N, CA and C of each residue as an Amber inpcrd file, in Angstrom:
protein
   639
  94.2030000  84.7840000 164.0220000  94.4940000  85.8450000 163.0580000
  93.6380000  87.0840000 163.3020000  92.3450000  86.8560000 163.6230000
  91.4550000  87.9870000 163.8790000  91.9220000  88.7750000 165.1000000
  92.4670000  88.0580000 166.0910000  92.9750000  88.7330000 167.2920000
  94.1450000  89.6480000 166.9450000  95.0110000  89.1950000 166.0410000
  96.1540000  90.0100000 165.6300000  95.6870000  91.3160000 165.0010000
  94.6850000  91.2270000 164.1180000  94.1690000  92.4360000 163.4780000
  93.4360000  93.3270000 164.4810000  92.9050000  92.7070000 165.5250000
  92.1870000  93.4740000 166.5520000  93.1360000  94.3500000 167.3700000
  94.3160000  93.8060000 167.7020000  95.2480000  94.5620000 168.5510000
  96.2490000  95.3880000 167.7440000  96.3180000  95.1390000 166.4290000
  97.3140000  95.8240000 165.6070000  97.1970000  97.3510000 165.6430000
  95.9840000  97.9370000 165.5790000  95.8980000  99.4040000 165.6230000
  96.5370000 100.0180000 166.8660000  96.3080000  99.4060000 168.0330000
  96.8990000  99.9600000 169.2570000  98.4190000  99.8240000 169.2360000
  98.9250000  98.7270000 168.6680000 100.3750000  98.5570000 168.5660000
 100.9730000  99.5640000 167.5920000 100.2740000  99.8240000 166.5030000
 100.7750000 100.7990000 165.5300000 100.7600000 102.2100000 166.1110000
  99.7610000 102.5000000 166.9410000  99.7560000 103.7930000 167.6370000
 100.9680000 103.9090000 168.5530000 101.2610000 102.8240000 169.2570000
 102.4570000 102.8150000 170.0980000 103.7200000 102.9470000 169.2770000
 103.7470000 102.2850000 168.1160000 104.9180000 102.3660000 167.2360000
 105.1240000 103.7810000 166.7160000 104.0270000 104.5060000 166.4790000
 104.1610000 105.8900000 166.0060000 104.8240000 106.7610000 167.0680000
 104.5150000 106.5080000 168.3440000 105.1820000 107.2400000 169.4230000
 106.6550000 106.8490000 169.4980000 106.9430000 105.5640000 169.3310000
 108.3350000 105.1020000 169.3110000 109.1130000 105.7990000 168.2040000
 108.5120000 105.8970000 167.0190000 109.1700000 106.5550000 165.8860000
 109.3410000 108.0480000 166.1340000 108.3780000 108.6510000 166.8190000
 108.4830000 110.0780000 167.1410000 109.6710000 110.3370000 168.0610000
 109.7970000 109.5220000 169.0980000 110.9390000 109.6550000 170.0090000
 112.2400000 109.4150000 169.2550000 112.2680000 108.3610000 168.4530000
 113.4600000 108.0120000 167.6730000 113.8870000 109.1690000 166.7720000
 112.9300000 109.7410000 166.0370000 113.2500000 110.8180000 165.0970000
 113.7590000 112.0600000 165.8180000 113.0980000 112.4460000 166.8980000
 113.5110000 113.6410000 167.6400000 114.9100000 113.4740000 168.2180000
 115.1730000 112.3110000 168.7760000 116.4970000 112.0630000 169.3630000
 117.5690000 112.1000000 168.2810000 117.2860000 111.4900000 167.1430000
 118.2590000 111.4490000 166.0540000 118.5430000 112.8490000 165.5210000
 117.4980000 113.6450000 165.3460000 117.6430000 114.9950000 164.7930000
 118.5410000 115.8660000 165.6650000 118.4390000 115.7000000 166.9850000
 119.1980000 116.5680000 167.8900000 120.5120000 115.9610000 168.3760000
 120.5610000 114.6460000 168.5310000 121.7560000 114.0480000 169.1440000
 122.9540000 113.9920000 168.2000000 122.7310000 113.7170000 166.9190000
 123.8680000 113.6480000 165.9940000 124.5290000 115.0150000 165.8210000
 123.7730000 116.0940000 165.5260000 124.4270000 117.4080000 165.4470000
 125.1230000 117.8040000 166.7470000 124.4850000 117.5240000 167.8890000
 125.1180000 117.8570000 169.1660000 126.3950000 117.0530000 169.3500000
 126.3650000 115.7900000 168.9840000 127.5650000 114.9600000 169.0870000
 128.6950000 115.4750000 168.2150000 128.3570000 115.9370000 167.0010000
 129.3780000 116.4940000 166.0990000 129.9850000 117.7560000 166.6910000
 129.1300000 118.6270000 167.2280000 129.6180000 119.8700000 167.8440000
 130.5460000 119.5550000 169.0140000 130.1500000 118.6160000 169.8530000
 130.9810000 118.2350000 171.0020000 132.3070000 117.6530000 170.5330000
 132.2660000 116.8360000 169.4850000 133.4930000 116.2230000 168.9640000
 134.4670000 117.2790000 168.4590000 133.9650000 118.2720000 167.7430000
 134.8450000 119.3360000 167.2490000 135.2890000 120.2590000 168.3820000
 134.4320000 120.4190000 169.4010000 134.8240000 121.2310000 170.5590000
 136.0190000 120.6100000 171.2720000 136.1180000 119.2930000 171.2110000
 137.2560000 118.6110000 171.8410000 138.5650000 118.8670000 171.1020000
 138.4780000 119.4110000 169.9010000 139.6960000 119.7360000 169.1550000
 140.2450000 121.1110000 169.5550000 139.4440000 121.8720000 170.2970000
 139.8820000 123.1910000 170.7690000 140.9040000 123.0080000 171.8880000
 141.9860000 123.7390000 171.8180000 143.0610000 123.5770000 172.8150000
 142.8030000 124.4520000 174.0410000 141.7930000 124.0860000 174.7870000
 141.4750000 124.8000000 176.0290000 141.0760000 123.7460000 177.0580000
 141.9570000 123.5010000 178.0110000 141.7940000 122.3720000 178.9300000
 140.5040000 122.3980000 179.7430000 140.0760000 123.5670000 180.2750000
 138.8130000 123.5510000 181.0340000 137.6410000 123.0020000 180.2210000
 137.5970000 123.3570000 178.9270000 136.5260000 122.8400000 178.0690000
 136.6460000 121.3260000 177.9150000 137.8690000 120.8510000 177.7530000
 138.1040000 119.4060000 177.6450000 137.6360000 118.6770000 178.8970000
 137.9580000 119.2360000 180.0610000 137.5630000 118.6010000 181.3200000
 136.0390000 118.5190000 181.4450000 135.3530000 119.6050000 181.0790000
 133.8920000 119.6270000 181.1650000 133.2670000 118.6030000 180.2220000
 133.7710000 118.5650000 178.9880000 133.2170000 117.6240000 178.0080000
 133.5150000 116.1840000 178.4030000 134.7350000 115.9430000 178.8650000
 135.0880000 114.5850000 179.3010000 134.2220000 114.1380000 180.4780000
 133.9290000 115.0730000 181.3890000 133.0540000 114.7540000 182.5210000
 131.6470000 114.4140000 182.0300000 131.1430000 115.2230000 181.1110000
 129.8100000 114.9830000 180.5340000 129.7440000 113.6080000 179.8720000
 130.7340000 113.2880000 179.0490000 130.7500000 112.0010000 178.3530000
 130.8740000 110.8480000 179.3490000 131.7120000 111.0350000 180.3550000
 131.9090000 109.9960000 181.3750000 130.6120000 109.6970000 182.1200000
 129.8890000 110.7470000 182.4920000 128.6260000 110.5680000 183.2200000
 127.5780000 109.9060000 182.3280000 127.4550000 110.3880000 181.0940000
 126.4390000 109.8530000 180.1890000 126.6990000 108.3920000 179.8320000
 127.9620000 108.0510000 179.6210000 128.2960000 106.6800000 179.2260000
 128.4410000 105.7410000 180.4250000 128.6580000 106.3230000 181.5880000
 128.9190000 105.5050000 182.7680000 127.7170000 105.2090000 183.6310000
 126.5830000 105.8350000 183.3250000 125.3610000 105.5740000 184.0940000
 124.2760000 105.0360000 183.1650000 123.3730000 104.2060000 183.6810000
 122.3220000 103.6280000 182.8300000 121.3980000 104.7040000 182.2680000
 120.9940000 104.5180000 181.0340000 120.0660000 105.4500000 180.3960000
 118.7550000 105.5270000 181.1650000 118.3020000 104.4020000 181.6880000
 117.0610000 104.3980000 182.4690000 117.1820000 105.3070000 183.6800000
 118.3310000 105.2860000 184.3410000 118.5630000 106.1500000 185.4920000
 118.5510000 107.6170000 185.0760000 119.1050000 107.9150000 183.9170000
 119.1080000 109.2880000 183.4140000 117.6900000 109.7600000 183.1050000
 116.8750000 108.8790000 182.5410000 115.4720000 109.2100000 182.2900000
 114.7520000 109.5490000 183.5870000 114.9280000 108.7010000 184.5780000
 114.2710000 108.9090000 185.8700000 114.7630000 110.1920000 186.5170000
 116.0690000 110.4610000 186.4250000 116.6410000 111.6610000 187.0370000
 116.0370000 112.9190000 186.4230000 115.9920000 112.9750000 185.0910000
 115.4970000 114.1850000 184.4270000 114.0060000 114.3910000 184.6790000
 113.2400000 113.3070000 184.7130000 111.7940000 113.4700000 184.8690000
 111.3680000 113.6710000 186.3190000 112.0430000 112.9910000 187.2560000
 111.5930000 113.0280000 188.6470000 112.4340000 113.9240000 189.5530000
 113.7220000 114.0760000 189.2530000 114.6050000 114.8310000 190.1470000
 114.7150000 116.2960000 189.7340000 114.8630000 116.5470000 188.4310000
 115.0020000 117.9270000 187.9540000 113.8440000 118.8250000 188.4200000
 112.5780000 118.3400000 188.4340000 111.4800000 119.1970000 188.9170000
 111.6680000 119.7090000 190.3340000 112.4970000 119.0390000 191.1310000
 112.7140000 119.4820000 192.5090000 113.4480000 120.8160000 192.5720000
 114.1010000 121.2190000 191.4680000 114.7630000 122.5330000 191.4350000
 113.9390000 123.5460000 190.6470000 112.6800000 123.1890000 190.3810000
 111.7650000 124.1350000 189.7630000 111.6200000 124.0290000 188.2610000
 112.2790000 123.0590000 187.6370000 112.1620000 122.8770000 186.1880000
 111.2680000 121.6720000 185.9370000 110.0640000 121.9250000 185.4560000
 109.1130000 120.8380000 185.2480000 109.0010000 120.5100000 183.7580000
 109.0660000 119.2430000 183.4580000 108.9960000 118.7830000 182.0740000
 107.9120000 117.7240000 181.9300000 107.2070000 117.7710000 180.8020000
 106.2750000 116.6890000 180.4990000 107.0550000 115.4230000 180.1660000
 106.3450000 114.3210000 180.0880000 107.0150000 113.0350000 179.8810000
 107.8350000 112.9850000 178.5910000 107.2160000 113.3850000 177.4830000
 107.9080000 113.2710000 176.1970000 109.1420000 114.1620000 176.1210000
 109.0470000 115.4690000 176.4660000 110.2670000 116.2920000 176.4460000
 111.3570000 115.7610000 177.3720000 110.9660000 115.2660000 178.5460000
 111.9610000 114.7180000 179.4780000 112.6670000 113.5180000 178.8680000
 111.9010000 112.6450000 178.2300000 112.4890000 111.4590000 177.6010000
 113.4250000 111.8490000 176.4700000 112.9910000 112.7830000 175.6370000
 113.8110000 113.2020000 174.4910000 115.1080000 113.8470000 174.9650000
 115.0280000 114.7090000 175.9720000 116.2340000 115.3660000 176.4970000
 117.2120000 114.3330000 177.0400000 116.7040000 113.3750000 177.8020000
 117.5770000 112.3350000 178.3650000 118.2490000 111.5310000 177.2610000
 117.4830000 111.1470000 176.2650000 118.0420000 110.3730000 175.1550000
 119.0530000 111.1870000 174.3590000 118.7300000 112.4450000 174.0960000
 119.6400000 113.2960000 173.3130000 120.9720000 113.4590000 174.0330000
 120.9260000 113.7690000 175.3180000 122.1660000 113.9420000 176.0860000
 122.9780000 112.6500000 176.1120000 122.2890000 111.5290000 176.2550000
 122.9830000 110.2430000 176.3100000 123.6120000 109.8870000 174.9660000
 122.8190000 109.9330000 173.9260000 123.3270000 109.5070000 172.6200000
 124.3060000 110.5050000 172.0190000 124.1620000 111.7760000 172.3370000
 125.1350000 112.7590000 171.8520000 126.5270000 112.4470000 172.3820000
 126.5950000 111.9450000 173.6100000 127.8970000 111.5750000 174.1850000
 128.5400000 110.4390000 173.3900000 127.7430000 109.4620000 173.0190000
 128.2700000 108.3440000 172.2270000 128.6640000 108.8000000 170.8230000
 127.8120000 109.6150000 170.2150000 128.1420000 110.1170000 168.8760000
 129.3870000 110.9990000 168.9170000 129.5530000 111.7600000 169.9910000
 130.7370000 112.6160000 170.1250000 132.0110000 111.7800000 170.1280000
 131.9940000 110.6770000 170.8610000 133.1640000 109.7990000 170.8980000
 133.4330000 109.1730000 169.5340000 132.3750000 108.8030000 168.8430000
 132.5340000 108.2130000 167.5110000 133.1390000 109.2270000 166.5440000
 132.5810000 110.4380000 166.5320000 133.0800000 111.4630000 165.6100000
 134.4680000 111.9450000 166.0080000 134.7560000 111.9670000 167.3030000
 136.1010000 112.3510000 167.7230000 137.1300000 111.3760000 167.1490000
 136.8230000 110.0950000 167.2170000 137.7310000 109.1030000 166.6450000
 137.9400000 109.3100000 165.1640000 136.8610000 109.6700000 164.4590000
 136.9810000 109.9210000 163.0280000 137.7950000 111.1600000 162.7210000
 137.5670000 112.2180000 163.4890000 138.2900000 113.4790000 163.2720000
 139.7850000 113.2860000 163.4740000 140.1470000 112.5060000 164.4660000
 141.5670000 112.3280000 164.7870000 142.3180000 111.5020000 163.7490000
 141.5900000 110.8630000 162.8340000 142.2630000 110.1140000 161.7660000
 142.6050000 110.9990000 160.5630000 142.0660000 112.2110000 160.5300000
 142.3190000 113.1110000 159.3990000 143.7030000 113.7340000 159.5570000
 144.5730000 113.6150000 158.5690000 145.9280000 114.1820000 158.6710000
 145.9030000 115.7010000 158.8210000 146.8420000 116.2370000 159.6030000
 146.9260000 117.6890000 159.7910000 147.1840000 118.4130000 158.4790000
 147.7960000 117.7210000 157.5340000 148.0840000 118.3460000 156.2450000
 146.8430000 118.8310000 155.5320000 145.7060000 118.2060000 155.7970000
 144.4740000 118.6360000 155.1350000 143.9950000 119.9790000 155.6880000
 144.2020000 120.1900000 156.9780000 143.8660000 121.4920000 157.5590000
 144.7930000 122.5720000 157.0010000 146.0680000 122.2360000 156.8850000
 147.0440000 123.1970000 156.3610000 146.7540000 123.5290000 154.9040000
 146.3630000 122.5240000 154.1290000 146.0170000 122.7660000 152.7280000
 144.7980000 123.6760000 152.6230000 143.8420000 123.4890000 153.5220000
 142.6490000 124.3380000 153.5190000 143.0090000 125.7880000 153.8260000
 143.9730000 125.9910000 154.7360000 144.4200000 127.3530000 155.0420000
 145.0790000 127.9960000 153.8340000 145.9000000 127.2090000 153.1270000
 146.5670000 127.7230000 151.9260000 145.5360000 128.1440000 150.8840000
 144.4700000 127.3710000 150.7810000 143.4020000 127.6820000 149.8260000
 142.4400000 128.7440000 150.3570000 142.7380000 129.2620000 151.5470000
 141.9650000 130.3350000 152.1800000 140.5210000 129.9180000 152.4830000
 140.3700000 128.6660000 152.8940000 139.0730000 128.2090000 153.3780000
 138.8730000 128.7350000 154.7950000 137.6540000 129.1510000 155.0940000
 137.3340000 129.5190000 156.4700000 137.2770000 128.2480000 157.3110000
 137.3890000 128.3670000 158.6490000 137.2750000 127.1620000 159.4900000
 135.9780000 126.3920000 159.2480000 134.8830000 127.1390000 159.0790000
 133.5970000 126.4760000 158.8330000 133.6100000 125.7320000 157.5020000
 134.1330000 126.3790000 156.4600000 134.1960000 125.7430000 155.1410000
 135.1220000 124.5320000 155.1610000 136.2060000 124.6320000 155.9160000
 137.1350000 123.4980000 156.0320000 136.4350000 122.2850000 156.6190000
 135.6840000 122.5270000 157.6860000 134.9640000 121.4240000 158.3350000
 133.8780000 120.8760000 157.4200000 133.1330000 121.7670000 156.8010000
 131.9760000 121.3430000 156.0110000 132.3640000 120.6040000 154.7290000
 133.3440000 121.1450000 154.0150000 133.6290000 120.6150000 152.6790000
 134.8000000 119.6320000 152.6330000 135.6780000 119.6740000 153.6250000
 136.8690000 118.8220000 153.5760000 136.8530000 117.7580000 154.6740000
 136.6660000 118.1860000 155.9100000 136.8170000 117.2650000 157.0420000
 135.5820000 116.3880000 157.2440000 134.4140000 117.0240000 157.3410000
 133.2040000 116.2750000 157.7050000 132.8330000 115.1750000 156.7080000
 132.9270000 115.4080000 155.3860000 132.6130000 114.3020000 154.4650000
 133.4960000 113.0770000 154.6790000 134.7880000 113.3000000 154.9270000
 135.6940000 112.1710000 155.1540000 135.4080000 111.4860000 156.4890000
 135.1560000 112.2960000 157.5020000 134.8410000 111.7370000 158.8220000
 133.5530000 110.9200000 158.7550000 132.5740000 111.4400000 158.0270000
 131.2980000 110.7350000 157.8970000 131.4980000 109.3470000 157.3090000
 132.3210000 109.2710000 156.2690000 132.6070000 107.9720000 155.6540000
 133.2540000 107.0210000 156.6600000 134.1680000 107.5360000 157.4470000
 134.9010000 106.7000000 158.4040000 133.9860000 106.1770000 159.5110000
 133.1180000 107.0500000 160.0150000 132.3330000 106.6960000 161.2090000
 130.9680000 106.1130000 160.8910000 130.5960000 106.0870000 159.6200000
 129.2340000 105.6840000 159.2600000 128.8090000 104.3400000 159.8600000
 129.6190000 103.2800000 159.7680000 129.1920000 102.0060000 160.3650000
 128.9370000 102.1040000 161.8700000 129.8100000 102.8200000 162.5800000
 129.6370000 102.9660000 164.0330000 128.4020000 103.7920000 164.3620000
 128.1570000 104.8320000 163.5680000 126.9760000 105.6690000 163.7890000
 125.7080000 104.8430000 163.6260000 125.6630000 104.0270000 162.5880000
 124.4520000 103.2310000 162.3650000 124.2920000 102.1240000 163.3950000
 125.3800000 101.6410000 163.9540000 125.2550000 100.7000000 165.0720000
 124.5600000 101.3630000 166.2510000 124.9290000 102.6230000 166.5160000
 124.2760000 103.3660000 167.6010000 122.8180000 103.6480000 167.2750000
 122.5430000 103.9440000 166.0040000 121.1620000 104.2180000 165.6080000
 120.2950000 102.9780000 165.8010000 120.8430000 101.8160000 165.4750000
 120.0990000 100.5730000 165.7100000 119.8560000 100.3490000 167.2030000
 120.8510000 100.6830000 168.0090000 120.6630000 100.5870000 169.4630000
 119.5830000 101.5520000 169.9320000 119.5350000 102.7310000 169.3030000
 118.5300000 103.7250000 169.6680000 117.1260000 103.2040000 169.4030000
 116.9330000 102.5380000 168.2650000 115.6150000 101.9770000 167.9520000
 115.1330000 101.1040000 169.1080000 116.0200000 100.2590000 169.6120000
 115.6420000  99.3440000 170.7030000 115.5500000 100.0650000 172.0490000
 116.4530000 101.0230000 172.2730000 116.4620000 101.7200000 173.5660000
 115.2410000 102.6000000 173.7800000 114.5730000 102.9880000 172.6900000
 113.3680000 103.8120000 172.8580000 112.3220000 103.1030000 173.7110000
 112.4380000 101.7820000 173.8260000 111.4880000 101.0350000 174.6620000
 111.5570000 101.4510000 176.1250000 112.6490000 102.1120000 176.5200000
 112.7940000 102.5300000 177.9170000 111.8290000 103.6490000 178.3050000
 111.2430000 104.3320000 177.3100000 110.3480000 105.4440000 177.6520000
 109.1000000 104.9550000 178.3780000 108.8210000 103.6580000 178.3170000
 107.6530000 103.1360000 179.0470000 107.7890000 103.4040000 180.5380000
 109.0430000 103.5520000 181.0150000 109.2790000 103.7930000 182.4410000
 108.6790000 105.1170000 182.8940000 108.4910000 106.0410000 181.9410000
 107.8700000 107.3270000 182.2640000 106.3800000 107.3250000 181.9490000
 105.8520000 106.1820000 181.5740000 104.4180000 106.0910000 181.2800000
 104.0430000 106.5700000 179.9020000 105.0150000 106.6680000 178.9980000
 104.7310000 107.0860000 177.6250000 104.1810000 105.8930000 176.8500000
 103.1090000 106.1280000 176.1030000 102.4240000 105.0320000 175.4020000
 103.1560000 104.6540000 174.1170000 104.2870000 103.9930000 174.2790000
 105.0570000 103.5610000 173.1130000 104.6630000 102.1350000 172.7290000
 105.4240000 101.5540000 171.8200000 105.1200000 100.2070000 171.3340000
 105.1760000  99.1640000 172.4490000 106.1850000  99.2610000 173.3090000
 106.3210000  98.2840000 174.3940000 105.1600000  98.3830000 175.3730000
 104.8030000  99.6050000 175.7640000 103.6990000  99.7630000 176.7130000
 102.3900000  99.2720000 176.1070000 102.1740000  99.5640000 174.8280000
 100.9530000  99.1030000 174.1560000 100.8980000  97.5820000 174.1070000
 102.0340000  96.9480000 173.8120000 102.0500000  95.4760000 173.7290000
 101.8940000  94.8490000 175.1130000 102.5080000  95.4450000 176.1280000
 102.3760000  94.9070000 177.4870000 100.9410000  95.0480000 177.9870000
 100.3190000  96.1780000 177.6680000  98.9290000  96.3880000 178.0840000
  98.0200000  95.3290000 177.4690000  98.2030000  95.0960000 176.1630000
  97.3790000  94.0880000 175.4820000  97.6810000  92.6850000 176.0040000
  98.9560000  92.3980000 176.2590000  99.3410000  91.0710000 176.7510000
  98.7650000  90.8050000 178.1350000  98.8240000  91.8040000 179.0130000
  98.2830000  91.6370000 180.3700000  96.7610000  91.5420000 180.3580000
  96.1480000  92.3450000 179.5000000  94.6800000  92.3500000 179.4360000
  94.1340000  91.0320000 178.8970000  94.7900000  90.5010000 177.8740000
  94.2660000  89.3180000 177.1820000  94.9790000  88.0220000 177.5660000
  95.9530000  88.1300000 178.4870000  96.7320000  86.9530000 178.9020000
  97.2850000  86.2090000 177.6880000  97.9280000  86.9720000 176.8110000
  98.4510000  86.4030000 175.5630000  99.8340000  86.9760000 175.2750000
 100.6830000  86.1500000 174.6600000 102.0160000  86.6020000 174.2640000
 102.0470000  87.1410000 172.8400000 100.9290000  87.0340000 172.1440000
 100.8760000  87.4860000 170.7470000 101.2570000  88.9610000 170.6060000
 100.7570000  89.8590000 171.4700000 101.1520000  91.2660000 171.3330000
 102.6600000  91.4780000 171.4350000 103.3220000  90.7120000 172.2880000
 104.7710000  90.8600000 172.4340000 105.4990000  90.4000000 171.1720000
 105.0130000  89.3030000 170.5760000 105.6200000  88.8260000 169.3250000
 105.4090000  89.8380000 168.1980000 104.2290000  90.4340000 168.1470000
 103.9610000  91.4480000 167.1250000 104.8490000  92.6690000 167.3280000
 105.0290000  93.0620000 168.5880000 105.9150000  94.1970000 168.8820000
 107.3320000  93.8900000 168.4170000 107.7840000  92.6590000 168.6780000
 109.1130000  92.2590000 168.2200000 109.2350000  92.3250000 166.7120000
 108.1780000  91.9060000 166.0040000 108.1890000  91.9540000 164.5410000
 108.2740000  93.3940000 164.0380000 107.5620000  94.3010000 164.7040000
 107.6020000  95.7120000 164.3020000 108.9930000  96.2940000 164.5260000
 109.6130000  95.9420000 165.6530000 110.9890000  96.4030000 165.8970000
 111.9400000  95.8720000 164.8240000 111.7650000  94.6180000 164.4180000
 112.6210000  94.0420000 163.3800000 112.4460000  94.7770000 162.0520000
 111.2180000  95.1800000 161.7520000 110.9760000  95.9520000 160.5290000
 111.7050000  97.2900000 160.5920000 111.6290000  97.9560000 161.7410000
 112.3110000  99.2450000 161.8890000 113.8220000  99.0860000 161.7630000
 114.3710000  98.0470000 162.3970000 115.8060000  97.7780000 162.2870000
 116.1770000  97.4770000 160.8380000 115.3120000  96.7410000 160.1420000
 115.5620000  96.4270000 158.7370000 115.6220000  97.6730000 157.8780000
 114.7250000  98.6240000 158.1290000 114.7320000  99.8770000 157.3680000
 116.0010000 100.6770000 157.6340000 116.4300000 100.7140000 158.8980000
 117.6780000 101.4070000 159.2360000 118.8550000 100.7540000 158.5170000
 118.8580000  99.4310000 158.4530000 119.9400000  98.7050000 157.7780000
 119.9900000  99.0420000 156.2920000 118.8250000  99.1360000 155.6590000
 118.7670000  99.4880000 154.2370000 119.3350000 100.8810000 154.0020000
 118.9280000 101.8350000 154.8420000 119.4440000 103.2060000 154.7190000
 120.9510000 103.2270000 154.9290000 121.4270000 102.4640000 155.9070000
 122.8640000 102.4150000 156.1960000 123.6460000 101.9250000 154.9860000
 123.1700000 100.8700000 154.3500000 123.8710000 100.3190000 153.1910000
 123.8860000 101.3060000 152.0310000 122.7780000 102.0270000 151.8420000
 122.7280000 103.0070000 150.7540000 123.6950000 104.1600000 151.0090000
 123.7690000 104.6110000 152.2540000 124.6870000 105.7040000 152.5770000
 126.1430000 105.2570000 152.4840000 126.4220000 104.0450000 152.9060000
 127.7880000 103.5290000 152.7860000 128.2060000 103.4520000 151.3190000
 127.2610000 103.0810000 150.4590000 127.5440000 103.0360000 149.0220000
 127.7790000 104.4450000 148.4820000 126.9960000 105.4080000 148.9770000
 127.1360000 106.7940000 148.5260000 128.5060000 107.3520000 148.8660000
 129.0200000 107.0090000 150.0510000 130.3080000 107.5420000 150.4960000
 131.4810000 106.6330000 150.1250000 131.2350000 105.6390000 149.2910000
 132.3000000 104.6950000 148.9420000 133.3920000 105.3250000 148.0920000
 133.1530000 106.5070000 147.5150000 134.1750000 107.1380000 146.6720000
 135.3590000 107.6320000 147.4800000 135.2650000 107.5910000 148.8240000
 136.4070000 108.0030000 149.6480000 137.3900000 106.8630000 149.8780000
 137.0580000 105.6600000 149.4000000 137.9570000 104.5260000 149.6110000
 139.2060000 104.6830000 148.7610000
């Protein structure tokens, strides 16, 4: 027990970095995914081709490979990034592609009559999206969005590949140093707590949007 309390501070420091990456990715990837999803509704084929290519690349290649590419390959063209910004950019681009597909599916379920009704009521395109379309889409896609968010919690462990001192790196360092599996079990417990908190938030939001049923 004393050993657990001894290594807990270093694991919590690693967990704080994990949460920092998680929060930054979430803040930027969901809005970007929504923008991309609505951009796909624009009737301009070149834009569709570019977005489809972006989504295909992001979803078709491993996230770890994307992390390595942005951190190690991009500097060869003169753009240098520190570890954390490189990791966040890679995660945002990757997860925005998934969120875009999720929101696109939700948008396509909205009847065209709702857009026409908004025009009759003289809603601007922005107001139509904000007050009529997006609330309904949010209700539809909420379970899928939170599934991705739960995946994000676990995928943040990949940042160790860039040498970022996250929860996984902290637990591996302690495990290798002390020849013990206890740090890994503690790391797993911390991840379960984070997933549990996400699940609680998901259920509360689903209840909030239940009036659309």
